[in-house]
C-alpha positions in Angstrom: -42.9 -38.4 -5.6 -44.9 -36.3 -7.2 -43.7 -34.1 -9.8 -43.9 -30.9 -8.1 -42.4 -32.6 -5.0 -39.1 -33.6 -7.3 -38.8 -29.9 -8.2 -38.8 -28.6 -5.4 -36.3 -31.4 -4.6 -34.5 -30.4 -7.5 -34.6 -26.5 -7.5 -33.3 -27.2 -3.3 -30.5 -29.1 -4.7 -29.4 -26.5 -7.3 -29.7 -23.7 -4.5 -27.0 -25.6 -2.1 -25.1 -26.6 -5.5 -24.8 -23.1 -6.3 -24.1 -22.1 -2.3 -21.2 -24.2 -2.1 -19.6 -23.4 -5.8 -20.2 -19.7 -5.0 -18.8 -19.9 -1.5 -15.6 -22.0 -2.8 -14.6 -19.7 -5.2 -14.5 -16.8 -2.7 -12.9 -18.7 -0.2 -10.1 -19.5 -3.3 -9.9 -15.8 -4.8 -9.3 -14.4 -0.6 -6.8 -17.2 -0.5 -4.9 -16.7 -3.8 -5.6 -12.8 -2.2 -3.7 -13.5 1.0 -1.0 -14.8 -0.4 -0.7 -12.1 -3.4 -0.3 -9.6 -1.5 2.0 -11.5 1.0 4.2 -11.8 -1.8 4.1 -8.2 -2.6 5.4 -7.7 1.2 8.0 -9.9 1.1 9.1 -8.7 -2.1 9.1 -5.0 -0.9 11.0 -6.2 2.0 14.2 -7.6 0.5 13.9 -5.0 -1.9 14.4 -2.6 0.7 16.5 -4.5 2.6 19.1 -5.2 -0.5 19.2 -1.0 -0.9 20.1 -0.6 3.6 16.2 0.4 4.2 14.4 -0.7 7.4 10.4 -0.7 7.5 8.8 1.4 9.7 5.4 -0.7 8.7 3.7 -1.9 6.0 -0.1 -0.8 4.5 -1.5 -4.0 2.4 -4.1 -1.6 -0.1 -6.0 -3.0 -2.9 -3.1 -4.2 -5.7 0.1 -3.1 -3.7 1.6 -2.6 -0.5 3.0 0.7 0.7 6.5 1.1 3.3 6.9 3.5 5.6 11.0 3.0 6.0 14.3 4.5 7.5 17.7 4.0 7.0 20.3 2.8 9.7 20.5 6.0 11.5 16.8 7.4 11.2 18.6 10.4 8.8 15.8 9.6 6.1 12.2 9.0 5.9 10.8 7.2 3.0 7.6 6.0 1.4 7.7 2.8 -1.0 5.4 0.6 -3.3 5.1 -2.4 -4.6 2.0 -3.4 -6.8 1.0 -6.9 -7.4 3.1 -6.5 -10.9 6.3 -5.9 -9.3 6.4 -2.4 -9.9 7.9 -0.6 -7.5 8.8 3.5 -6.9 9.6 5.2 -3.6 10.3 8.5 -2.1 12.8 9.4 0.7 12.8 12.7 2.5 16.2 13.5 4.4 15.5 14.3 8.2 18.9 14.9 9.6 17.9 18.0 11.6 15.9 17.1 14.6 12.3 18.3 14.2 8.5 17.4 16.3 7.8 15.3 13.0 9.3 14.0 10.0 7.0 13.3 6.6 7.5 11.8 3.4 5.5 11.8 0.7 5.0 9.5 -2.2 2.5 10.2 -5.2 1.8 10.0 -9.0 -1.5 11.9 -9.1 -3.7 8.8 -8.7 -1.8 7.2 -5.8 -0.8 10.0 -2.8 0.4 9.2 0.1 2.0 10.6 3.3 3.9 8.9 5.7 4.7 10.8 8.8 7.3 9.9 12.2 6.5 11.4 15.4 9.6 12.1 17.6 8.9 14.4 20.2 6.3 12.5 22.8 4.8 10.5 20.1 2.4 9.9 23.4 1.3 13.7 23.8 -0.1 13.6 19.5 -3.4 12.7 19.5 -4.5 13.5 15.9 -2.5 14.7 13.3 -4.4 17.9 10.8 -3.5 18.0 7.3 -4.9 21.6 5.7 -4.7 23.8 2.7 -6.7 27.0 2.4 -9.9 25.3 0.9 -9.7 22.0 2.7 -8.8 20.7 6.1 -9.3 16.8 7.2 -8.1 15.5 11.0 -6.9 12.2 11.5 -6.6 10.3 14.7 -3.4 8.9 15.3 -3.2 7.3 18.8 -6.6 7.2 20.6 -5.8 8.9 24.3 -8.0 5.7 25.9 -5.7 3.2 24.6 -2.3 2.4 26.7 0.1 2.3 23.9 0.8 4.8 21.0 2.6 4.7 18.2 5.1 6.9 15.8 4.5 6.1 12.4 0.7 6.7 10.8 0.5 6.5 6.9 -2.3 9.2 5.3 -4.0 7.9 1.8 -4.4 11.1 0.7 -7.6 12.3 -1.2 -6.3 15.2 -2.8 -2.8 15.9 -4.6 -0.4 17.9 -2.4 -0.1 20.7 -5.0 0.1 24.6 -3.4 0.9 25.5 0.0 0.2 22.6 2.8 0.2 22.6 6.3 0.7 19.0 9.1 0.1 19.5 12.4 0.3 17.4 15.3 -2.7 17.7 17.9 -3.3 17.0 21.3 -6.4 15.5 22.9 -8.1 18.8 23.0 -6.9 19.5 19.1 -4.7 22.1 20.4 -1.6 22.3 18.3 1.6 20.7 19.4 3.6 21.8 16.5 3.2 22.4 12.8 4.9 22.7 9.6 4.5 23.6 5.9 4.6 20.6 3.5 
């Protein structure tokens, strides 16, 4: 075998080894992150269950898990967040009055969330619109082409909820069904 052929063979083997090691490390990291995320969700679930809460849903985000939850008689709506370091915080809101939708806000200036529970005819709500005087964003909640519908929705906010904000439920033509000042 010539020196050139040997060099090409050696470079090919090094490339294969590098790709294999990189893929192995990525696979290990993915499994580790999934296990950590599942552990955080279980710890969050355990903590909420111990306090008498039950979760509607969990959202796995980078470095944390957020849960939209309620109490046994659905008179409180809350958001809880558990970071991978075990830090837990929550926010609750009284929902004793029957309204078309309930909402809860959780935020610390950097991580801001708004959880919404649709109470009246959630199958008619296709969009949620969050707005203030200089900003507006519409979120698709229920795709009219899907057979089912959801009752709860989590919004990861791009801005803090300071000042006058309005949350609206909209139908498929984006007509306002209900509106509430936050």
